[in-house]
C-alpha positions as CSV (number, residue, x, y, z in Angstrom):
1,X,-12.0,22.0,-9.3
2,X,-8.7,20.5,-10.6
3,X,-9.2,18.0,-13.3
4,X,-6.7,15.2,-13.9
5,X,-6.0,15.8,-17.6
6,X,-4.0,13.4,-19.7
7,X,-2.6,16.4,-21.5
8,X,-0.7,17.5,-18.4
9,X,2.8,16.4,-19.1
10,X,4.9,15.2,-16.2
11,X,7.6,13.5,-18.3
12,X,9.9,16.5,-18.0
13,X,9.6,16.3,-14.2
14,X,9.5,12.5,-13.8
15,X,11.8,10.0,-15.5
16,X,9.6,6.9,-14.9
17,X,10.9,3.4,-14.1
18,X,14.7,2.8,-14.1
19,X,16.4,-0.5,-15.0
20,X,18.0,-1.9,-11.8
21,X,21.7,-2.7,-12.0
22,X,22.0,-6.6,-11.8
23,X,25.0,-6.3,-9.6
24,X,23.1,-4.2,-7.1
25,X,20.2,-6.7,-7.2
26,X,22.5,-9.6,-6.4
27,X,23.5,-7.8,-3.1
28,X,20.2,-9.0,-1.7
29,X,20.1,-12.2,0.4
30,X,17.4,-14.2,-1.4
31,X,16.8,-16.2,1.8
32,X,15.9,-13.0,3.8
33,X,13.5,-11.2,1.5
34,X,10.7,-9.9,3.7
35,X,7.5,-11.8,2.9
36,X,5.3,-8.7,3.4
37,X,6.3,-5.1,2.9
38,X,3.9,-2.2,3.8
39,X,4.4,1.3,2.3
40,X,3.0,4.7,3.2
41,X,3.4,6.4,-0.1
42,X,3.9,9.9,1.3
43,X,5.0,13.2,-0.4
44,X,3.0,13.4,-3.7
45,X,1.6,16.8,-2.9
46,X,4.9,18.2,-1.8
47,X,6.7,16.7,-4.8
48,X,4.2,18.7,-7.0
49,X,4.4,21.9,-5.0
50,X,8.2,21.9,-5.2
51,X,7.8,21.9,-9.0
52,X,5.0,24.5,-8.9
53,X,2.6,21.9,-10.2
54,X,-1.0,21.1,-9.1
55,X,-1.1,18.6,-6.3
56,X,-3.1,16.3,-8.6
57,X,-0.1,15.9,-10.8
58,X,1.9,14.8,-7.8
59,X,-0.6,11.9,-7.3
60,X,-0.3,11.1,-11.0
61,X,3.5,10.9,-10.7
62,X,3.0,8.7,-7.6
63,X,1.1,6.3,-9.8
64,X,4.0,6.2,-12.2
65,X,6.4,5.3,-9.3
66,X,4.1,2.6,-8.1
67,X,4.4,0.6,-11.4
68,X,8.2,0.3,-10.9
69,X,7.9,-0.7,-7.2
70,X,5.3,-3.4,-7.9
71,X,7.5,-4.8,-10.7
72,X,10.6,-4.8,-8.5
73,X,8.8,-6.4,-5.6
74,X,7.4,-9.2,-7.8
75,X,10.8,-9.8,-9.4
76,X,12.7,-10.3,-6.1
77,X,10.1,-12.6,-4.5
78,X,8.1,-10.4,-2.1
79,X,4.8,-12.1,-1.5
80,X,2.7,-9.2,-0.1
81,X,2.8,-5.5,-0.8
82,X,0.4,-3.3,1.3
83,X,0.0,0.2,-0.1
84,X,-1.6,3.1,1.9
85,X,-3.6,4.7,-1.0
86,X,-6.4,6.6,0.8
87,X,-7.0,7.0,4.5
88,X,-10.1,7.6,6.5
89,X,-8.6,11.0,7.4
90,X,-7.9,11.9,3.7
91,X,-11.6,12.9,3.2
92,X,-10.8,16.1,5.1
93,X,-8.6,17.3,2.2
94,X,-10.0,19.8,-0.4
95,X,-12.8,18.3,-2.4
96,X,-10.9,18.9,-5.6
97,X,-7.9,16.8,-4.4
98,X,-10.1,14.0,-3.2
99,X,-11.9,13.9,-6.5
100,X,-8.5,13.8,-8.4
101,X,-7.2,11.0,-6.2
102,X,-10.4,8.9,-6.8
103,X,-10.2,9.6,-10.5
104,X,-6.5,8.6,-10.6
105,X,-7.2,5.3,-8.7
106,X,-9.9,4.4,-11.2
107,X,-7.5,5.3,-14.1
108,X,-4.7,3.3,-12.6
109,X,-6.8,0.1,-12.1
110,X,-8.3,0.4,-15.6
111,X,-4.9,0.8,-17.3
112,X,-2.9,-1.7,-15.2
113,X,-5.5,-4.5,-14.6
114,X,-4.5,-6.7,-17.5
115,X,-0.8,-6.3,-17.1
116,X,-1.1,-7.1,-13.4
117,X,-3.1,-10.1,-14.3
118,X,-0.7,-11.3,-17.0
119,X,2.1,-11.0,-14.4
120,X,0.2,-13.2,-11.9
121,X,-0.4,-10.4,-9.5
122,X,-3.4,-10.6,-7.2
123,X,-5.3,-7.5,-6.0
124,X,-6.6,-7.4,-2.4
125,X,-8.1,-4.5,-0.5
126,X,-8.4,-3.3,3.0
127,X,-10.6,-0.6,4.5
128,X,-14.3,0.3,4.4
129,X,-15.1,0.4,0.7
130,X,-18.7,1.4,1.3
131,X,-17.9,5.1,1.2
132,X,-16.0,5.0,-2.1
133,X,-17.6,6.5,-5.2
134,X,-19.4,3.9,-7.3
135,X,-17.1,4.0,-10.3
136,X,-14.0,3.2,-8.1
137,X,-15.9,0.6,-6.1
138,X,-16.9,-1.2,-9.3
139,X,-13.4,-1.0,-10.7
140,X,-11.9,-2.5,-7.6
141,X,-14.4,-5.3,-7.6
142,X,-13.7,-5.9,-11.3
143,X,-9.9,-6.1,-10.9
144,X,-10.2,-8.3,-7.8
145,X,-12.4,-10.7,-9.7
146,X,-10.0,-10.8,-12.7
147,X,-7.0,-11.5,-10.5
148,X,-8.6,-13.7,-7.8
149,X,-7.0,-16.9,-8.8
150,X,-3.5,-15.5,-9.4
151,X,-0.7,-17.0,-7.2
152,X,2.1,-14.3,-7.4
153,X,2.6,-11.1,-5.6
154,X,-0.5,-9.9,-3.6
155,X,-0.9,-6.1,-3.9
156,X,-3.0,-5.1,-0.9
157,X,-4.5,-1.6,-1.5
158,X,-5.7,0.3,1.6
159,X,-8.7,2.4,0.5
160,X,-10.7,4.5,3.0
161,X,-8.6,2.7,5.6
162,X,-7.6,3.6,9.1
163,X,-6.1,1.4,11.7
164,X,-8.5,2.4,14.4
165,X,-11.5,2.1,12.1
166,X,-10.3,-1.4,11.2
167,X,-10.2,-2.4,14.9
168,X,-13.6,-0.9,15.6
169,X,-15.1,-2.8,12.7
170,X,-13.4,-6.0,13.9
171,X,-14.6,-5.5,17.5
172,X,-18.2,-5.0,16.3
173,X,-18.1,-8.2,14.3
174,X,-16.7,-10.1,17.3
175,X,-19.5,-8.6,19.5
176,X,-22.1,-9.6,16.9
177,X,-20.7,-13.2,16.8
178,X,-20.8,-13.3,20.6
179,X,-24.4,-12.1,20.6
180,X,-25.3,-14.8,18.0
181,X,-23.7,-17.5,20.1
182,X,-20.9,-18.2,17.7
183,X,-18.2,-17.1,20.2
184,X,-17.8,-16.6,23.9
185,X,-15.6,-14.0,25.6
186,X,-13.1,-16.8,26.4
187,X,-12.5,-17.2,22.7
188,X,-11.0,-13.7,22.4
189,X,-7.2,-13.7,22.1
190,X,-4.7,-12.1,19.7
191,X,-5.2,-14.7,17.1
192,X,-8.9,-14.3,17.0
193,X,-8.7,-10.5,16.7
194,X,-6.2,-10.9,13.8
195,X,-8.7,-13.2,12.1
196,X,-11.3,-10.4,12.2
197,X,-9.1,-7.8,10.6
198,X,-8.9,-6.8,6.9
199,X,-5.6,-8.7,6.7
200,X,-6.9,-12.0,8.1
201,X,-5.4,-13.9,5.2
202,X,-2.2,-12.0,5.1
203,X,0.9,-12.3,7.5
204,X,2.0,-9.2,9.4
205,X,4.5,-7.0,7.6
206,X,8.2,-7.5,8.3
207,X,9.1,-4.1,6.8
208,X,7.4,-0.7,6.7
209,X,8.6,2.0,4.4
210,X,7.3,5.6,4.7
211,X,8.6,8.0,2.1
212,X,9.2,11.8,2.4
213,X,11.1,11.6,5.7
214,X,8.1,11.8,8.0
215,X,8.4,9.7,11.2
216,X,4.8,8.6,12.0
217,X,2.3,5.8,11.1
218,X,-0.7,8.0,10.4
219,X,-3.1,5.4,11.6
220,X,-1.8,2.7,9.3
221,X,-2.0,-1.0,10.3
222,X,-1.5,-0.2,14.0
223,X,-2.3,-3.8,15.1
224,X,-0.2,-5.5,12.4
225,X,3.0,-3.4,12.8
226,X,3.8,-4.4,16.4
227,X,7.2,-6.1,15.5
228,X,7.7,-4.6,12.0
229,X,11.0,-2.9,11.1
230,X,10.6,0.7,10.0
231,X,12.5,2.8,7.5
232,X,11.9,6.4,6.6
233,X,13.6,7.4,3.3
234,X,13.6,11.2,2.7
235,X,12.6,10.9,-1.0
236,X,9.1,11.9,-1.9
237,X,7.0,9.0,-3.2
238,X,7.2,10.0,-6.9
239,X,11.0,9.8,-6.7
240,X,11.0,6.4,-5.0
241,X,12.3,3.7,-7.5
242,X,12.8,0.0,-7.5
243,X,16.4,0.6,-6.5
244,X,15.2,2.4,-3.4
245,X,13.0,-0.6,-2.5
246,X,16.0,-2.9,-2.8
247,X,18.1,-0.6,-0.7
248,X,15.4,-0.6,2.0
249,X,15.4,-4.4,2.0
250,X,19.2,-4.5,2.2
251,X,19.0,-2.3,5.3
252,X,16.3,-4.5,6.7
253,X,18.5,-7.6,6.1
254,X,21.3,-6.1,8.1
255,X,19.1,-5.6,11.2
256,X,18.9,-7.9,14.2
257,X,15.3,-8.8,14.8
258,X,14.8,-10.0,18.4
259,X,11.1,-9.8,18.9
260,X,11.6,-8.8,22.6
261,X,14.1,-11.6,23.2
262,X,17.8,-11.2,24.0
């Protein structure tokens, strides 16, 4: 089994956060910052394999990249950042890799909790958390409790999440409420379904970013992404920086969003 060892040095492969050029940052239109950005953080394993490293180190490098992206999102006024951390399909990966990912998630939350809290970041989750190992489940609950009253950027972490699973869970809850007399079939519309999803308190994303150049959703937020703008940068996630986030937003701001209208 691959252990995620702190002695494994990724610094020679990964430069960490970069300072963003102020002039580049001012090229953003502050009035058109997307309120909600969703990210499929893809390419950690391939980043590591390209450097002949264990895949676990790719996930560690991905955690390093995440710090810079969260910091940038908060600094430019993004309100919600949804991150696809672990899908319902990811359980089929080798046990050693799943263990490493879970261990890294616990480590990330333990290390970053107070800094996130001090920067007014609120942690939210989506997905079925009942299958998560106890140490991760407890850490998620702890960080959510610490940050629950914060009013800044909401970081929405998808853990054991799948879009179809989310819909199934929502439909079962609706059925139960109909059986209990709380609802009738006539109450069911798009708004009601949205209110039974894991993102009931969060607006739909305006922008989806999937790194590594793959062109698919991989069962991520399939209800919420109906009118979202997509972008697919070729960089692997560990190489994705705050400047790349800003460039994706600039591209988004130059698009004409018609929502099916002329």
